[in-house]
N, C-alpha and C positions, 0 to 999 in steps of 0.2 A: 372923585365920585365913583368911578368904576372900581377903583381899588377897595373902597369901603363896601360896595355891593358884593364884591367877590369875598371879602372877609366875612361879611354877614352870612353869605351863602355857605361858606366853608364852616362857619360856626354853627349854623343851623343843621347842616349835615352831621357835624360832630355830635351835636346834642341828640339828634335823631338816632345815630348809631348807639350812643350811650343808653338812650331810653329803650331801644330795641334789646340791647344786651341785658339791661336791667329787667325788662319784661321777660326775656328768655330765662334769666336766672330765677325770677320770681315764679315763673311757670314750672321750671324744673324743681324748684324747692317745694312748690305746692304738690307736684306729682309725687315727689319723694315722700312728702308727709302723708299723702293719701295712701301710697303703697305701704308705709309703715303702719298706718291705722288699719288697713286691710289685713296686714300680717298679724297684728296684735289681735284683731277680732277673730281671725282664723285660729290663732293659737288658743284664745280663750274658749272658742267653740269646741275645738278638739279636746281641750282640757276638761271642759264640762262633760263631754261625751265619755271620755276615758274615765273620769271620776264617777260618772253615773254607772258605767259598765263595772268598774271596780266595786262600787257600792252594791250593785245588783248581785255580783258574784259573791261578795262577802255575805250579803243577806241570804243568798241561796245556800252557801256553805254553813252558815249559822243555823238556818232552818233544817238542813240535812243532819247537822250535828244534833240539833234538838230532837229531830225525829228518831235518829239512831239511839240517842240517849233514852228517849221515852220508850222505844222498843226494847232496849236492853233492860230498862227498869221494869217494864211489863213482864219480860221473860223471867227476870229474877224474881219478881213478885209471884209469877205463876209457879216457878219452881219451888219457891219457899212456901207459898200459901196453899197451892193445889194439893189436896189430900190424895192418898193412895186409895184408889177405888178398886175393890175386889169384885170380880164378876159374880153376878147373882146366878141362881140356879137356872133361870130362864135363859140368860145369856150363855151359860155353859151348855145347855141343851142345844142351843142354836149352833154353837161351834162344833158340836159333835158331827162325825160323818153320817152319811145316810144310813138308815136302819137296814135297808136291804143290802147295801154294800157290806156292812159289818156282818150281817147274817151269812152271806155267801162266802166272805173271807173266813169266818169261823168254821163253816162247813167244809171249805176246801182244806183248811189246816187240819181239821179232824179227819178228813179222808186220807191225807198224807200219813197221819199217825195211826191209822186204823190197825195196821199190823201189831203195834204195841198194845192196843186195847184188846185185840183178838187174843194175843198171848196172855194178857192179864186175866181174861175171863177163863181161859183154860187152866191157868194156875189156881184161880179161885175154885174151880170145879175139882181140883186135886189131881189133874192129869199131869204126870211127870214121865214122859217117854224116855228121857235120857238119864243115865245113872249119875249119882252124886260122886264127888271126888274129894280127896283130902287136899288141904292147902299145901303150899310149898315148904312149910316148916315140918310137915309130917305129923301135926297134932291130930287129936281124935275128932276135931270138929270137921263135919262134912259140909260141903258146899254144893248146892244144886246149880245146874247150868243157868247162866245169865239169860236175859231176854234175847240177846242177839243170837246166841246159840239155839235158842228155842225157835226164833224166826227162821234161822237157817235150816233147821230140821223141817219146819212146815213148808218152806219153799222147795226143799228137796223132795218132799212127799207129794205136794199138790201143785207145785209150780208157783209162778208169781201171781196168777189169778187166784190161787187158793189162799193167799194172804189177805184177800179182801172178802172173805166169806162173812155174810151177815152185815155188810156195809149198807145195803139198801134199807133194811129194817132199822138199823141204828140211825141212819139219816132221817127217816120218818119219825123216829122217836124224838130226836132233837128238834126237828121242825115243828112237830105238834106241840111240844112243850113251849117253844118260843112264841108260837102263834096264839095258843089258847090259854096260856098261863095267867094273863091279866084280864081275861074276858069277864070272869065273875066279879073281879074288883071294879072294873069299869061299869058293870051293870049295877052294882051296889053304890056307886059314886064314892068310892074310897080311894080316889087317886092321890089326894094330898091330905095332910093334917092341917085343919083350919085352926090357926092359932088365935086365941082370944086376946084382946088388948089387955096389956098389963100382966099377962101370964108368962112366966119364965119357962125355959126349956127344962122339963122335969119328967116325972114318971108318966104323965098322960101322953106326951109325945112318944116316949119309948114304947109304951103299951100299944099305942095306935099303930106305929110302924111295925112292931112285932106281929100284931094281928093281921095287918095288911100283907106282910111278907109271908106269913104262914098260909093265908088263903091262896096267895100266888103259887106257893110250893105245892099245896094239895091239888089245886086245879091243874097244874102242869103235870103232876104224876098221874092223875086220873086219865088224862088224854094220851100220855106217852107210854104208860107201863105196858099195854098190850104189845106195842112194837118192841119194847125191851125184852119181853118174854120170847118173842119170835127170834130176835137177834141172838139171844143166849142159846136157844135150842139149835139154831142154825150153826153157831160156832161149836156147840157141843157135839155135833155130828162128826167132827174130825176124829173123835175117840173111837167110835165104832164103824166109821166109814159109811154111814147111812145117807139116804137121800129123801127122807120122809118130809122134811121141811125145806122145800126148794124155793118156792115163791111166796110172796106176801099173802095172796088170796088162798093158795093151797095150804099155807100154814094156819091161817085163820080157820079154815074148814076143818083141818085136822085137830086143832086144839079144841074147838067147839064139839067135835064129834067124840073126843075122848073124855073131856072133863066138863063140858058145858061152857057157859059164858064165864063162870068163875075161874076157869082155867086160864083165861086171859089175864087174870090178876094174881097169878101164883107168885108169892114172894112180895106182894105189895106192902104188907104191914111192916116188915123189917126195913124195907127201903124207905117208907114214909117216916118211920121212927128215926132212921139215920139222918135224913135231910132236915127234919124238924129239930133234932138234937144239935146238929151243926149250926142251924140258924139261931136257936135260942142261946147256945153257948157263945157264939161269936157276937151276937147283938148285946148280950148282957155284959160280957167282958169289955167290949168296946165302949159301951155307955158308962161303965164304972171308971174306966181309964180316962175317958174324955171329961167326966165330971170331976175327977180328982186332980188331974194334971192339965195345965194349959199347953196344949199341943197345937202345932200347925196342921194344915190340911194334909200335907204329905206324910207327916208323922202319923196322923190318924189312919191314913190309907195303909201304911206299912204295918201298923198294929193290927188292923183288921185282917190283913193277909196272914200274919203270923198266928193270930187267934183262930182263923179259919183252918189253917194247916194243922194246928194242934187238935182242933175239934174233929177234923176228918180222921186223924189217927186214932182218936179215942173211940169213935163210933164206926171204925172200919170193919170190925167183925160183923156188924149188921149188913154191910155190903156183901160180904162173903155168904152170909145166910140167904140174902135175897137171890144171889146167883144160883146157889144150890137148890133153893126151893123152886126157882123158875124152871129148873131142869129135872128135878126129882120126880120120878114116876111118869115121865113124858113118853116112854116107849123107845127111847134110844139108849145106847149102852152107857153113856156118860151119866145118866140118872138112875141107874139100876145096879145091883150087885154084879160083880165084885168091885166095881169102880166107886159106887156110892150107895149107901143105904137108902131105903125109901122111907122118908120121914112123913109122919102124919101131921105134925104141927111145926111151925118155924121155931118154937121154943125147944123142941127136941133136937132140931138141927144145931141150934146154938149151944146147947148143953153138950152135945156130942163133939162139936168142934173144940170147945173149951177143955173137955176131958182129954182129947188127943193132942192138944197144943197146936191146932191148925187154924186158929181164929184169925191169924194175920197172913195167911198165905196169899201171895200176889201183891202184898203191900210194898215189898221191896223187890224190884225187878232186875237189879244189877248184882248186888251182893246178897245172895240168898243162902242162908245157913239152914241146915236141917234141925228142927227142934230136938232138944235133948230128950224130951219125952218120947219122941218117935224112935230115937236110938235105943232107948231102954225097952221099947215095946215093939220089937221087930216081928213078933208073932201075932200082931194085931190082925183082925180080920180085914180091915180096910186101912192099911198103913200107907202113908205117902212114900215110904221107902221100899215099896214092893219091887221096884225095878233095880234096886241096888244089888 
């Protein structure tokens, strides 16, 4: 009986141990399964996040590519479709520098070059203090001294300050022309040509612009010519070493005392005809050239400059006549015999210059040849070669 009880007890313990082991194995298996399930879930979660990130990145790249592509297409379309816009006259006027700055720069540049203008006026008056010389080949052609030799002679005579004789009056002449030249045009309301709809650029616009520019030229000369007369007479005092025309106010009083108010406009007509002739010639030739040929704006500007240069050379004798008439009979040696005849009218002066071949004196300031007519008329009463 006891043996059976012990066997039963042993068997029960054995079965309990086996059940505990089975339970432990079952628990371990369940834990492993749970661990695997957690691992798979984590892997799936990470995979979805990575996939979402990758999809977001791919979508962002695609969107960037699309945007870049659209921008490139827009740039290409802009480059291809966008027309070339030329600046209008108003835009060009806005881009110009300040008017006062341009004026002072022009005046400063003119002041630096005043000795050349001074020498040119003396050449126009026919004053040649230095003798002519033959060229290096020994031919019969005689050459007058160049402008630099003339300037050197003036500097040796009057010093550096003497090179700027008449600069104040010339400055006032240019300033008055620049300030008051467009005053009458603005008063009349002729600033621009008002184009009618459907009207082509033709004769009406050419005539309007020519009329407007002519009024500007006449107005500028009316205000500036008295100062021009004063500057020419101040420069002409170098010939006889006078000091009659010293200041602006004294010069005004002296001119009015001698010749009246009309003395302030001595030589006005030939100077007016010269400027108007240059204007009409340049405008007409430019209009014909622009009408006939299809030119660019730069080519039109170059043609205008060339036409203006040619017109100035054609009408240059009138400039010489204006300088001579501004000084003739003024009471200084440069406007009286034996240096210059006293002319009653400007036409007499022009005929006399043409007869003696002096109508282009002062036009060329570097290579100046003595006219052949003067070489054959060495016994003339007023020859340019009297100092030879």
